[in-house]
C-alpha positions, 0 to 999 in steps of 0.5 A, spaced: 559 604 498 555 603 492 560 597 490 559 595 497 551 595 497 552 591 490 556 586 493 551 585 499 545 584 493 549 579 490 551 575 496 544 576 498 541 573 492 546 567 491 544 565 498 536 565 497 538 561 491 542 556 493 540 549 495 538 547 502 538 540 505 530 540 505 525 538 501 518 540 500 512 536 501 505 538 497 499 535 495 499 531 490 494 528 485 488 524 487 486 518 483 479 515 482 480 507 483 473 507 480 475 511 474 480 511 469 487 510 470 494 513 467 493 509 460 486 512 459 482 505 460 479 503 467 484 504 473 482 497 476 480 492 470 477 486 471 478 481 465 474 474 466 467 471 467 464 476 472 459 482 472 463 489 473 458 494 477 458 502 476 458 507 481 455 513 482 460 516 486 468 516 486 473 513 491 480 517 490 486 515 493 491 521 495 498 522 494 504 527 496 508 530 491 515 532 493 519 537 491 527 535 491 531 541 489 529 546 494 532 553 494 532 558 501 526 562 497 522 555 496 523 553 503 521 560 506 515 560 501 513 553 503 514 554 510 509 559 511 504 555 506 498 552 510 498 547 505 506 545 504 510 542 509 518 542 509 522 537 512 530 535 512 531 532 506 534 525 509 528 523 511 525 522 504 532 521 501 536 517 506 543 518 505 545 511 505 541 509 499 541 512 492 535 515 488 535 509 484 534 505 490 529 509 493 525 509 487 526 501 486 524 500 493 518 505 492 516 501 486 516 494 490 512 497 496 507 499 490 506 493 487 506 489 494 500 493 496 496 492 489 498 484 491 495 485 498 489 489 496 487 484 491 487 478 496 484 482 502 479 484 497 477 478 494 478 474 501 472 479 503 468 477 498 469 469 499 474 467 494 479 462 496 486 463 497 492 460 496 499 460 497 504 459 491 512 458 491 515 464 488 522 462 489 526 456 492 533 458 495 539 454 492 541 449 497 536 449 501 532 443 504 526 445 499 531 445 493 530 439 488 523 438 492 519 444 491 519 448 484 516 455 483 509 455 481 507 450 486 501 451 490 502 449 497 495 446 500 496 443 506 502 441 512 502 435 516 495 434 514 493 441 516 490 446 510 494 452 508 490 458 505 495 463 507 502 465 507 502 466 515 499 459 516 505 456 512 510 460 516 506 458 523 506 450 520 513 450 519 516 454 525 511 450 530 516 445 531 524 445 532 529 445 527 530 438 524 523 436 524 520 432 518 514 435 515 509 432 510 507 438 504 501 437 500 501 441 494 499 442 486 503 442 480 500 444 474 494 442 477 496 435 479 497 433 486 503 431 490 507 430 496 513 431 499 517 430 506 522 436 507 526 436 514 527 444 516 534 447 517 536 453 520 539 459 516 545 463 518 549 463 525 545 464 531 538 463 528 535 457 530 528 459 526 526 453 522 526 454 515 525 450 508 528 455 504 522 458 500 519 465 498 512 465 497 506 469 494 499 469 496 494 469 491 486 468 489 483 462 486 478 466 482 475 466 474 478 473 472 484 477 473 485 484 476 489 489 473 491 496 476 493 501 471 496 506 474 503 509 473 507 515 476 506 513 484 510 509 488 509 507 495 504 502 499 499 507 502 494 506 496 493 499 499 486 501 502 483 505 496 485 499 491 482 494 496 475 498 496 475 499 489 476 492 487 470 490 492 465 496 489 467 493 482 465 486 483 459 488 488 452 490 486 452 495 491 455 502 490 459 503 496 460 510 495 452 512 495 453 517 490 459 521 494 466 523 493 470 519 498 478 520 498 482 516 503 489 513 504 493 507 508 496 501 507 493 494 507 496 487 508 493 481 506 489 480 512 485 486 511 489 490 516 490 498 515 497 501 517 499 508 517 502 512 512 505 519 511 503 525 508 497 526 512 496 534 512 497 534 504 493 529 503 487 532 507 488 538 503 488 534 496 482 531 498 478 538 500 480 541 493 477 535 490 471 536 494 471 530 498 465 529 503 469 524 507 476 521 508 478 515 511 484 515 516 488 509 519 487 509 526 494 511 527 494 517 523 488 520 527 491 525 531 495 528 525 489 528 521 485 531 527 491 537 527 490 538 520 482 537 519 479 541 513 472 544 513 466 540 511 471 533 511 469 528 515 475 523 518 473 516 518 477 512 523 479 505 520 483 499 522 481 494 518 478 493 511 471 492 514 472 498 518 472 502 512 466 498 509 462 499 515 464 507 515 462 507 508 455 504 510 454 509 515 455 514 510 451 511 505 445 510 510 446 517 513 449 515 520 455 517 524 461 513 522 467 512 528 471 518 526 478 520 529 
């Protein structure tokens, strides 16, 4: 009986410490977009001929920490925790992708979120947007005509300032149409006629074979200094941080504000994951309000934290309006 009891204890211990196919989501660190970045300098650094303002409050992006190697004991502890969540490993680490591929994807999404935040914020502030050629596909209609670095200014006489406008002009006419492109190359104007073509079997979408980026023509450069996080969910808070830096008015009104949400170049805010853990991080931070993408409102209400106002956000303008309401003592639109 003694030997049997020892064997049961050993087997039980082995089961408890054995890995399980789950991961634990926990509240991650927050970063004040108006404060210091991971290198000790400003998180949002503005270099150039522009005055940068100081804020009395804080605008925090929130993150989720993932515990990838989980034992049964870890999973049970997290299951009964109010702050953590246990989810199937495949939801965070798809089995068809390696960890290196997932990390690369997250890094690319993070970079895209920075670019979108810059374009959305500076467009809101009145700076002119430009569409630049990033890559020309070999053998495509634009090959040998356009070059990386060319700035497309118009198509068939219609001004182009956004990537979506360029796409609309190219796809507005059937495959085989010849379009007249106006561009700037090293600051010098030029024109080119390019005939659209279809790419691939069964795809009749007109294309010219270029990849483009949308940037802003401004007398300064923006640098976001932040390491060790990935994904697109910091976009909204980056955009707000940029606006606060470049506008004389303090968006925070001296308050601690937290939030999350993707953003596109047009300023539309999209949903993210990990809302429960991000709300906990905001509560521990002492935030007074949390900016929530509309699509995440139901989950946010279900995981509401004490004394944390949930401000509903669909666009960058909504976020700015909500912050103005908070500063003026009005009730913002909430989840």
